[in-house]
C-alpha positions in Angstrom: -34.2 -42.6 27.5 -32.1 -39.7 28.6 -34.0 -37.1 30.8 -33.3 -34.2 28.7 -35.4 -35.9 26.0 -38.2 -35.6 28.2 -37.9 -32.1 29.2 -37.5 -31.1 25.2 -40.7 -33.3 24.8 -42.7 -31.4 27.6 -41.6 -27.8 26.3 -42.8 -29.1 22.7 -45.7 -31.6 23.0 -47.2 -29.7 20.0 -44.6 -31.0 17.8 -45.6 -34.4 18.2 -48.4 -34.3 15.6 -46.6 -32.1 13.5 -43.5 -34.2 13.2 -45.9 -37.4 12.6 -47.2 -35.4 9.7 -43.6 -34.7 8.7 -42.6 -38.2 8.5 -45.8 -39.3 6.8 -45.1 -36.8 4.3 -41.5 -38.0 3.8 -42.4 -41.5 3.6 -45.2 -40.9 1.1 -43.2 -38.7 -1.0 -40.4 -41.0 -1.1 -42.4 -44.2 -2.1 -44.1 -41.7 -4.8 -40.7 -41.0 -5.9 -39.5 -44.7 -6.0 -42.6 -45.8 -7.8 -42.0 -42.9 -10.6 -38.4 -44.2 -10.7 -39.2 -47.8 -11.2 -41.9 -46.8 -13.8 -39.3 -44.7 -15.6 -37.0 -47.6 -15.7 -39.4 -50.2 -17.0 -40.6 -47.6 -19.9 -36.6 -47.4 -20.8 -36.6 -51.3 -20.9 -39.7 -51.3 -23.1 -38.5 -48.6 -25.5 -35.1 -50.2 -25.7 -36.8 -53.5 -26.6 -39.1 -52.1 -29.1 -36.2 -50.5 -30.9 -34.4 -53.8 -31.2 -37.6 -55.6 -32.3 -38.2 -52.9 -35.0 -34.6 -53.3 -36.2 -34.8 -57.2 -36.4 -38.3 -56.8 -38.3 -36.5 -54.7 -40.9 -32.7 -56.3 -41.0 -31.0 -59.5 -40.0 -29.2 -59.9 -37.3 -26.0 -57.7 -37.3 -24.6 -57.7 -33.6 -22.4 -54.6 -34.3 -25.6 -52.6 -35.2 -27.3 -54.0 -32.3 -24.5 -53.0 -30.0 -24.7 -49.4 -31.2 -28.4 -49.2 -30.7 -27.8 -50.5 -27.1 -25.0 -47.9 -26.7 -27.1 -45.2 -27.8 -29.9 -46.4 -25.5 -27.6 -46.4 -22.5 -26.6 -42.8 -23.2 -30.2 -41.7 -23.3 -31.0 -43.8 -20.0 -28.3 -42.7 -17.9 -29.3 -44.5 -14.9 -28.2 -47.9 -16.8 -24.7 -48.6 -16.6 -25.1 -51.7 -19.1 -27.5 -53.1 -21.6 -26.9 -56.7 -22.6 -28.8 -59.5 -24.4 -28.9 -63.1 -23.3 -29.8 -65.6 -26.0 -31.7 -68.7 -25.6 -28.7 -70.8 -24.8 -27.8 -68.4 -21.9 -25.0 -66.7 -23.6 -24.5 -63.0 -23.8 -23.9 -62.2 -27.6 -24.6 -58.4 -27.4 -23.5 -55.9 -24.7 -22.5 -52.4 -24.2 -19.7 -53.7 -22.0 -17.3 -55.7 -24.0 -16.1 -58.0 -21.4 -19.7 -59.3 -21.0 -19.7 -60.7 -24.5 -19.5 -64.5 -24.9 -20.2 -65.1 -21.0 -22.9 -67.8 -20.0 -25.1 -66.0 -17.6 -27.6 -68.9 -16.9 -26.8 -68.1 -13.2 -28.9 -65.0 -13.4 -32.6 -65.6 -12.2 -33.3 -63.2 -15.0 -32.6 -65.7 -17.6 -34.9 -68.7 -16.2 -37.8 -66.4 -15.7 -37.2 -64.4 -18.9 -37.5 -68.0 -20.7 -40.9 -68.1 -19.0 -41.8 -64.7 -21.0 -41.9 -62.8 -18.0 -40.3 -59.4 -17.2 -38.2 -59.5 -13.8 -36.2 -57.2 -11.6 -33.5 -59.2 -9.6 -31.7 -57.6 -6.7 -30.2 -55.9 -5.0 -27.2 -58.5 -5.0 -23.6 -58.3 -5.3 -21.9 -58.1 -8.8 -18.3 -57.4 -9.4 -18.7 -56.3 -12.9 -20.7 -53.1 -11.8 -17.7 -51.8 -10.4 -15.5 -52.6 -13.5 -18.2 -51.2 -15.9 -18.6 -47.9 -14.0 -20.9 -45.6 -16.0 -22.8 -44.5 -12.8 -25.0 -41.7 -12.6 -24.5 -41.5 -8.9 -21.5 -40.2 -7.2 -21.9 -43.2 -4.9 -21.7 -46.9 -6.5 -20.0 -50.2 -5.4 -20.7 -53.8 -6.4 -24.5 -53.9 -5.3 -26.6 -54.0 -8.2 -30.3 -54.3 -9.6 -31.0 -56.2 -12.8 -33.8 -55.4 -14.8 -34.9 -57.9 -17.7 -37.3 -58.0 -20.6 -37.8 -61.1 -22.8 -38.6 -61.0 -26.6 -38.8 -63.4 -29.4 -36.9 -63.6 -32.6 -37.3 -66.5 -35.1 -39.2 -68.4 -32.6 -36.6 -68.3 -30.0 -36.6 -66.1 -26.7 -34.0 -63.7 -25.9 -33.7 -61.6 -22.7 -32.9 -57.9 -22.9 -31.2 -57.0 -19.2 -30.5 -53.7 -17.8 -27.9 -53.4 -15.1 -28.5 -50.4 -12.7 -26.2 -49.8 -9.6 -28.1 -49.9 -6.4 -26.8 -46.5 -5.4 -29.0 -44.9 -8.0 -31.9 -46.2 -6.4 -30.7 -45.2 -2.9 -30.2 -41.5 -4.5 -33.8 -41.8 -5.1 -35.0 -42.3 -1.4 -31.8 -40.1 0.1 -32.3 -37.1 -2.1 -30.6 -34.7 0.7 -33.0 -31.9 0.4 -35.8 -34.4 1.4 -34.5 -34.7 4.9 -36.1 -32.2 7.2 -34.0 -33.5 9.9 -30.6 -32.6 8.4 -28.4 -33.9 11.3 -29.9 -37.3 11.9 -32.4 -38.0 9.3 -32.0 -41.3 7.2 -34.1 -43.2 4.9 -33.4 -46.6 4.2 -34.6 -49.8 2.6 -34.7 -53.2 4.4 -36.0 -56.9 3.5 -39.2 -58.2 4.4 -39.8 -61.1 2.0 -37.5 -62.9 -0.1 -36.6 -66.6 -1.5 -33.0 -65.5 -1.4 -30.9 -66.5 1.7 -31.1 -62.8 3.1 -32.0 -62.3 6.7 -35.4 -60.3 7.3 -34.6 -56.7 8.3 -31.4 -56.7 6.6 -30.4 -53.2 4.8 -30.9 -53.2 1.0 -30.3 -49.5 0.2 -27.3 -47.1 1.3 -27.3 -45.2 4.6 -27.2 -41.6 4.7 -24.3 -42.2 7.3 -22.4 -44.6 5.3 -19.5 -42.0 5.0 -19.0 -38.5 5.9 -20.2 -36.7 2.7 -23.5 -35.5 4.6 -22.4 -35.2 8.5 -19.2 -34.2 10.0 -20.0 -36.9 12.8 -19.6 -40.5 13.2 -20.2 -42.7 10.2 -20.4 -46.5 9.4 -17.2 -46.9 7.3 -15.2 -45.1 10.2 -17.3 -47.0 13.0 -20.0 -45.6 15.3 -19.5 -46.1 19.0 -22.4 -47.3 21.2 -22.4 -46.7 24.9 -21.8 -50.4 25.8 -22.1 -52.5 22.7 -19.1 -51.7 20.8 -18.9 -50.3 17.5 -21.1 -50.5 14.6 -18.9 -50.6 11.5 -19.3 -51.6 7.8 -16.5 -53.2 5.3 -17.8 -51.9 2.2 -21.2 -51.0 2.1 -24.5 -50.8 4.1 -26.4 -53.3 2.1 -26.1 -56.6 3.6 -23.9 -55.7 6.2 -26.4 -53.8 8.6 -29.3 -55.8 10.2 -31.5 -53.2 11.7 -31.5 -54.7 15.3 -31.5 -53.1 18.7 -28.2 -54.1 20.0 -29.3 -54.3 23.6 -31.8 -57.1 22.6 -30.3 -58.2 19.5 -33.8 -58.2 18.1 -35.2 -56.2 15.2 -35.8 -52.7 16.5 -39.5 -51.5 16.8 -39.8 -49.5 13.7 -38.7 -52.4 11.1 -40.7 -55.0 13.6 -43.8 -53.4 13.5 -43.8 -52.5 9.8 -43.0 -56.1 8.8 -45.9 -57.2 11.1 -48.6 -54.6 10.3 -47.4 -53.1 6.9 -46.8 -49.6 8.2 -45.3 -48.1 11.8 -45.6 -44.5 12.9 -43.9 -43.5 16.1 -42.6 -39.9 16.7 -42.9 -40.1 21.0 -41.4 -41.8 22.9 -39.6 -43.5 19.9 -37.4 -46.7 19.9 -33.6 -47.6 20.0 -32.4 -48.5 16.4 -29.0 -50.4 15.6 -27.1 -47.8 17.4 -29.1 -47.7 20.5 -30.1 -44.3 19.8 -33.8 -43.4 20.2 -35.4 -42.4 16.9 -38.9 -41.6 15.5 -40.3 -42.1 12.3 -42.5 -43.8 9.3 -42.3 -47.2 8.1 -44.2 -48.6 5.1 -44.0 -51.5 2.6 -42.6 -51.4 -0.8 -43.4 -54.0 -3.7 -41.2 -53.4 -6.3 -42.8 -54.1 -9.9 -41.9 -57.5 -11.6 -40.0 -58.8 -8.3 -40.8 -61.6 -6.2 -39.6 -59.7 -3.2 -41.2 -57.5 -0.5 -39.1 -54.4 0.8 -39.8 -52.1 3.7 -38.5 -48.5 4.0 -38.0 -46.5 7.0 -37.9 -42.5 7.3 -36.3 -41.9 10.8 -34.8 -38.8 12.9 -33.5 -38.9 16.2 -35.9 -37.9 18.9 -33.4 -35.4 20.4 -33.5 -33.4 17.0 -37.2 -33.7 16.5 -38.0 -32.0 19.6 -34.8 -29.7 19.6 -36.8 -26.4 19.2 -37.1 -23.2 21.3 -39.9 -20.7 20.2 -39.2 -17.1 19.7 -42.1 -16.6 22.2 -39.7 -17.8 24.8 -36.5 -16.7 23.5 -37.0 -13.1 22.8 -38.7 -12.4 26.0 -36.0 -14.2 27.8 -33.2 -12.3 26.2 -34.9 -8.9 26.4 -35.6 -9.6 30.2 -32.2 -10.4 30.9 -30.6 -7.4 29.0 -33.6 -5.1 30.4 -32.9 -6.6 34.0 -29.2 -5.7 33.4 -29.9 -2.1 32.4 -32.0 -2.0 35.5 -29.4 -3.3 37.8 -26.9 -0.7 36.1 -29.1 2.0 36.4 -29.5 1.4 40.3 -25.7 1.6 40.5 -25.2 4.3 37.8 -28.5 6.5 37.4 -29.4 8.0 34.4 -32.8 9.4 32.7 -35.7 7.5 31.8 -35.4 8.6 28.4 -32.1 7.0 28.0 -33.5 3.7 29.8 -36.3 3.7 27.3 -34.0 4.3 24.2 -31.6 1.4 25.5 -34.7 -1.0 25.7 -35.7 0.1 22.5 -32.2 -0.7 20.9 -32.1 -3.8 22.7 -35.3 -4.9 21.2 -34.5 -3.4 17.5 -31.3 -5.6 17.9 -33.1 -8.9 19.2 -35.5 -8.8 16.2 -33.0 -7.9 13.4 -30.7 -10.5 14.4 -33.1 -13.3 15.5 -35.9 -12.4 12.9 -35.4 -9.9 10.4 -32.1 -11.2 9.1 -33.3 -14.8 8.5 -36.6 -13.4 6.8 -34.4 -11.2 4.6 -32.1 -14.0 3.4 -35.6 -15.9 2.5 -36.9 -12.7 0.9 -33.9 -12.3 -1.6 -33.8 -15.8 -2.6 -37.6 -15.5 -3.3 -36.9 -12.4 -5.3 -34.6 -14.2 -7.4 -37.0 -17.2 -8.0 -40.0 -14.9 -8.7 -37.9 -13.2 -11.2 -37.9 -16.4 -13.2 -34.1 -16.8 -13.5 -33.2 -17.8 -9.9 -31.0 -20.2 -8.8 -33.1 -23.0 -7.0 -29.9 -24.5 -5.7 -29.4 -22.0 -3.2 -30.7 -22.7 0.4 -31.3 -20.6 3.4 -29.1 -21.5 6.1 -31.1 -22.7 9.3 -29.2 -20.7 12.2 -31.7 -21.5 15.0 -34.1 -23.9 16.4 -37.1 -21.7 16.6 -39.9 -20.5 14.4 -37.3 -18.6 12.0 -35.2 -22.0 11.7 -38.6 -23.8 10.9 -39.3 -20.9 8.4 -35.7 -21.7 6.6 -36.2 -25.6 7.0 -39.6 -25.4 5.2 -38.5 -22.7 2.8 -35.8 -25.0 1.8 -38.1 -27.9 1.5 -40.6 -25.9 -0.5 -37.6 -24.7 -3.0 -36.3 -28.2 -3.4 -40.0 -29.6 -4.2 -40.2 -26.7 -6.7 -36.8 -27.7 -7.9 -37.9 -31.4 -8.2 -40.8 -30.3 -10.1 -39.0 -28.3 -12.6 -36.3 -31.1 -12.7 -39.2 -33.3 -13.8 -40.6 -30.9 -16.2 -37.3 -30.3 -17.6 -36.5 -33.9 -18.0 -40.3 -34.4 -19.5 -39.6 -31.2 -21.6 -36.4 -32.6 -23.0 -38.0 -35.8 -23.9 -40.7 -33.9 -25.5 -38.6 -31.7 -27.5 -36.4 -34.8 -28.4 -39.5 -36.7 -29.5 -40.8 -33.6 -31.3 -37.7 -33.1 -33.2 -37.8 -36.7 -34.2 -41.3 -36.5 -35.2 -40.7 -33.4 -37.2 -37.9 -34.9 -39.1 -40.0 -38.2 -39.6 -43.1 -36.0 -40.7 -40.8 -34.3 -43.4 -39.1 -37.6 -44.4 -42.9 -38.9 -44.7 -43.8 -36.0 -47.1 -40.6 -36.5 -49.0 -41.1 -40.3 -49.7 -44.8 -39.8 -50.2 -44.0 -37.4 -53.0 -41.5 -39.8 -54.4 -43.8 -42.4 -54.3 -46.7 -40.4 -55.9 -44.2 -39.8 -58.8 -43.3 -43.6 -59.2 -47.3 -44.5 -59.1 -47.7 -42.0 -61.9 -45.0 -43.5 -64.1 -46.2 -46.8 -63.3 -49.9 -45.7 -64.4 -48.4 -44.3 -67.8 -46.6 -47.5 -68.4 -49.9 -49.3 -67.7 -51.8 -47.3 -70.4 -49.1 -48.0 -72.9 -49.0 -51.5 -72.2 -53.0 -51.7 -72.5 -52.8 -50.3 -76.2 -50.3 -52.9 -77.1 -52.5 -55.6 -75.4 -55.5 -54.2 -77.5 -53.4 -54.5 -80.9 -52.5 -58.1 -80.0 -56.3 -58.9 -79.1 -57.4 -58.3 -82.7 -54.8 -60.6 -84.0 -55.9 -63.3 -81.3 -59.3 -62.9 -82.7 -58.2 -63.9 -86.4 -56.3 -66.8 -84.6 -59.6 -67.8 -82.5 -61.4 -68.2 -86.0 -59.0 -70.2 -87.4 -58.9 -72.2 -84.1 -62.8 -72.8 -84.6 -62.1 -74.4 -87.9 -59.4 -76.5 -86.7 -61.6 -77.6 -83.9 -64.3 -78.8 -86.5 -61.7 -80.8 -88.3 -60.2 -82.1 -85.1 -63.7 -83.5 -84.2 -63.9 -85.2 -87.6 -60.5 -86.6 -86.9 -61.3 -87.7 -83.3 -64.4 -89.5 -84.8 -62.0 -91.3 -87.0 -59.5 -91.8 -84.3 -62.1 -93.4 -82.3 -63.2 -95.8 -85.0 -59.7 -96.8 -85.4 -59.2 -97.2 -82.0 -62.1 -99.6 -81.6 -61.1 -101.4 -84.5 -57.6 -101.6 -83.2 -58.9 -103.2 -80.1 -60.9 -105.7 -81.8 -57.7 -106.6 -83.9 -55.9 -106.5 -80.6 -58.6 -109.3 -79.3 -58.0 -111.4 -82.3 -54.3 -111.4 -81.8 -54.6 -112.3 -78.2 -56.9 -115.2 -79.3 -54.1 -116.1 -81.8 -51.7 -115.9 -79.2 -53.8 -118.1 -77.1 -54.3 -120.5 -79.9 -50.7 -120.9 -80.5 -50.0 -121.6 -76.7 -52.5 -124.5 -77.3 -50.6 -125.7 -79.9 -47.5 -125.6 -78.0 -48.9 -127.5 -75.3 -50.5 -130.1 -77.6 -47.2 -130.7 -79.3 -45.5 -131.2 -76.0 -48.1 -133.9 -75.3 -47.8 -135.8 -78.5 -43.9 -135.4 -78.3 -44.3 -137.1 -74.9 -46.4 -139.9 -76.5 -44.0 -140.4 -79.1 -41.0 -140.8 -76.8 -43.1 -143.2 -74.5 -43.8 -145.1 -77.8 -40.2 -145.4 -78.6 -39.3 -146.7 -75.1 -42.0 -149.6 -75.4 -40.6 -150.5 -78.9 -37.1 -150.7 -77.4 -38.5 -153.2 -74.6 -40.4 -155.0 -77.2 -37.1 -155.6 -79.0 -35.4 -157.0 -75.8 -38.2 -159.3 -75.4 -38.1 -160.6 -78.9 -34.3 -161.2 -78.5 -35.3 -163.3 -75.4 -37.5 -165.4 -77.4 -35.0 -165.8 -80.1 -32.5 -167.0 -77.6 -35.3 -169.4 -76.3 -35.9 -170.7 -79.4 -32.3 -171.6 -80.1 -32.0 -173.4 -76.6 -35.0 -175.2 -77.4 -33.5 -176.4 -80.6 -30.2 -177.3 -79.1 -32.4 -179.4 -76.4 -34.3 -181.1 -78.9 -31.3 -182.1 -80.7 -29.9 -183.8 -77.5 -33.1 -185.2 -76.6 -33.0 -187.1 -79.8 -29.4 -188.3 -79.2 -30.4 -189.2 -75.8 -33.4 -190.9 -77.2 -31.2 -193.1 -79.0 -29.6 -194.3 -75.7 -32.5 -194.5 -73.6 -31.8 -198.0 -72.5 -28.5 -197.3 -71.1 -28.6 -193.8 -70.5 -32.1 -193.1 -69.1 -30.9 -190.6 -66.6 -29.3 -188.1 -68.9 -32.6 -187.9 -70.8 -34.3 -186.9 -67.8 -32.0 -183.9 -67.4 -32.6 -182.8 -70.7 -36.4 -182.7 -70.5 -36.3 -180.6 -67.3 -34.1 -178.0 -69.4 -36.8 -178.4 -72.2 -39.5 -177.6 -69.3 -37.9 -174.5 -68.1 -37.5 -172.9 -71.3 -41.0 -173.3 -72.0 -41.7 -171.6 -68.9 -39.5 -168.4 -70.0 -41.2 -168.7 -73.3 -44.6 -168.2 -71.7 -43.3 -165.2 -69.4 -41.7 -163.3 -72.6 -45.1 -163.9 -74.3 -47.2 -162.1 -71.4 -44.6 -159.1 -71.4 -44.8 -158.9 -75.1 -48.7 -158.7 -75.0 -48.4 -155.7 -72.2 -46.0 -153.8 -74.4 -48.2 -154.0 -77.4 -51.1 -152.6 -75.3 -49.0 -149.8 -74.0 -48.2 -148.8 -77.5 -51.7 -148.9 -78.7 -52.7 -146.4 -75.8 -49.9 -143.9 -76.6 -50.7 -144.3 -80.4 -54.4 -143.1 -79.5 -52.9 -140.2 -77.1 -50.8 -139.1 -80.2 -53.8 -139.2 -82.8 -55.7 -137.0 -80.2 -53.2 -134.5 -79.9 -52.8 -134.3 -83.6 -56.4 -134.0 -83.8 -56.3 -131.0 -81.5 -53.4 -129.3 -83.0 -55.5 -129.4 -86.3 -58.4 -127.7 -84.4 -56.2 -125.0 -83.1 -54.8 -124.3 -86.2 -58.3 -123.7 -87.7 -59.1 -121.3 -85.0 -55.8 -119.2 -85.3 -56.1 -119.2 -89.2 -59.8 -117.7 -88.6 -58.5 -115.0 -86.0 -55.6 -114.1 -88.4 -58.1 -113.6 -91.3 -60.1 -111.3 -89.0 -57.1 -109.3 -88.0 -56.1 -108.9 -91.5 -59.5 -107.4 -92.5 -59.5 -105.2 -89.5 -56.2 -103.8 -90.3 -57.4 -102.9 -93.9 -60.3 -101.0 -92.5 -57.6 -99.0 -90.1 -55.6 -98.3 -93.3 -58.8 -96.7 -94.8 -59.5 -94.6 -91.6 -55.8 -93.5 -91.7 -56.0 -92.2 -95.0 -59.1 -90.1 -94.1 -57.1 -88.8 -90.8 -54.1 -87.9 -93.1 -56.5 -85.7 -95.3 -57.9 -84.2 -92.2 -54.3 -83.3 -90.9 -53.4 -81.9 -94.4 -56.3 -79.4 -93.9 -55.2 -78.6 -90.4 -51.5 -78.1 -91.5 -53.0 -75.4 -94.1 -54.8 -73.6 -91.4 -51.8 -73.9 -89.1 -49.8 -72.2 -91.9 -52.1 -69.3 -92.0 -51.9 -68.9 -88.1 -48.1 -69.1 -88.4 -48.4 -66.2 -90.4 -50.7 -64.3 -88.0 -48.3 -65.4 -85.4 -45.6 -64.1 -87.0 -47.1 -60.6 -87.0 -47.9 -61.0 -83.3 -44.3 -62.0 -82.5 -42.8 -59.0 -84.0 -45.3 -56.8 -82.5 -44.7 -58.6 -79.2 -40.8 -58.4 -79.8 -41.3 -54.8 -79.9 -43.6 -54.6 -77.0 -41.5 -56.7 -75.1 -38.4 -54.5 -75.7 -40.5 -51.6 -74.3 -41.8 -53.6 -71.6 -38.3 -54.6 -70.6 -37.2 -51.0 -70.7 -40.3 -50.0 -68.9 -40.0 -53.1 -66.3 -36.4 -52.3 -65.5 -37.2 -48.5 -64.8 -40.5 -49.8 -62.9 -38.1 -52.3 -61.0 -35.7 -49.6 -60.0 -38.7 -47.1 -59.0 -40.3 -50.1 -57.2 -37.1 -51.0 -55.3 -37.0 -47.4 -54.3 -40.7 -47.2 -53.3 -40.3 -50.4 -51.4 -37.0 -48.7 -49.7 -39.2 -45.8 -48.8 -41.9 -48.1 -47.4 -39.4 -49.7 -45.4 -38.3 -46.2 -44.1 -41.9 -45.5 -43.4 -42.4 -48.6 -41.5 -39.2 -48.2 -39.6 -40.1 -44.5 -39.0 -43.6 -45.7 -37.8 -42.0 -47.8 -35.1 -40.2 -44.5 -34.1 -43.1 -42.6 -34.3 -44.8 -45.2 -31.8 -41.6 -44.8 -29.3 -41.9 -41.2 -29.4 -45.5 -41.4 -28.9 -44.9 -43.5 -25.6 -42.5 -41.0 -24.8 -44.6 -38.3 -25.0 -47.3 -40.2 -23.3 -45.1 -41.0 -20.5 -44.0 -37.3 -20.5 -47.5 -36.3 -20.4 -48.4 -38.7 -17.6 -45.4 -37.1 -15.5 -46.7 -33.6 -16.2 -50.0 -34.6 -15.3 -49.2 -36.2 -12.2 -47.0 -33.0 -11.2 -50.1 -30.7 -11.8 -52.6 -33.0 -10.3 -50.4 -32.8 -7.0 -51.5 -29.0 -6.8 -55.0 -27.6 -6.2 -55.7 -24.9 -8.9 
């Protein structure tokens, strides 16, 4: 460390505690501002989502209307440069930036986490679209982006509302220029502590105050910052992701960042530590946990040790200057003597000049600004120039800090007031609309009540006609009871007739089977008869042969003396014929037996057929008797039906009168219904408007609640 730092520290040891309080205040103030900003972002996302859900609840999906809703919300919430919606398939179908529509954005972690129905903030990350879109509320902006997302359900599917915010907008929150007590070297920055992404711990994730020459005339990161012997620290595009907060001498994370990561905080205002430029700085480090994020960040609020202890008290400066000037006068008086009065007067002028230029001049500037502010119309953007590093310089520094705090408070009050005013105007307009709609609905309900009274009178007249009909119906009911009894008897007799018919049918089936058996027996007899004929033919042939043989035997017998051998042959033939006659006789006997058996079967079948015919005849007689009884019952029923017909004729006359009255009533009802339908549609439309306005009232209430919380937080910061 440079020796001049030690000398400054030794002269201003009392500043150590003061600077620690300063860094504590800066860090806590920036953390509180960042927390408020995150809360504002999520409230904006919720209000935008609620507006979309309210629209979808009252209408179908109309992309043009939804795009207009998102555009309106983007104008209202200026920190967002784009709103868009990713559907359940990962496609952007609605966006305030036309170039985004139709793209598949499954690459965004917001999509995967949104499908789990969870809100999420992703980033900072590099997104070239952020530069193309523009619409940034910060005068600094590049490709570094924060993406907020909030899921919602429509028709059972999850869609994801996304809001794009340039990272420089968040950097503006922690780099608010008026919050820097140490103007020459002060810097507030964010760095990565814990992440699932491929980002080195200690990497910058916000814009440095010295990224360019906007706030200081010295070296900056874009042009390059020279170190004593470690080269030049320079960025290509932006601080984020290009700077890692390491001491170039050790190539390790510098003490402020390292201790903040290890212990959750760090406070060091002496002797300080070398940072990424290897310049000794002091400051405060704390951890930041962004809502709905899976990362942990760190924030450092730092200033150079040289500037922290760059202070020369008036108690030292004025006596020193007065002593030098007074000593000079004394020396001059010894060379050119003049009166003690003149010497005293000269010392008085010197003291007056010192007090005027070193004290009063700066105080007057402060008083003038205070006068403007005290009158209620002062310019809060005015600042007292810090012209010295003494108590007056500190007064101007803290006066500027005070004015900045008041301006910040008034800005927040102004934003809250604007939101409250807009919400009040919306509520006023909706209240008036509620009143007008309620009056219209009251008139519609009155007409409906009057129509109901008239319709009730028509129904009373119709009721009298129906009483007459009711009495006729009672008479018909009595007659129908008798008809029912006759019908029951007829039904029972018909069932008996049905049973007899079934029995006749079964008998006929039996006859059919018996006839088949008899037919088969007759066919058998015919067959056997043919076989008997064949046997008879054989016997006839045998008889003829026997006669021939007998004749031959007689002839041969006459010759028996000489031809005895021939007789023997004839005798043999006669013997064979006798054998055949015996076989034919046996065959005839068997055939006769079979014929007798078939004849017996045929007789039995004929008897069975006779019995079946007797049974069928009896059943037919019973059916005829039953049908005669049914005929008598039907005549009685016809008489009853005639009576019913007469009663129905009477009712027809009454019904005709009712029809005429009903037709007239229907015509009136039709007119009233058409009018009521129109009025009902009007009432329904008004109710829908009221429901939609109720959602807007809810949103306005949320805005007012958020505004009230902001105002309450502002007030609670003061002791009253």
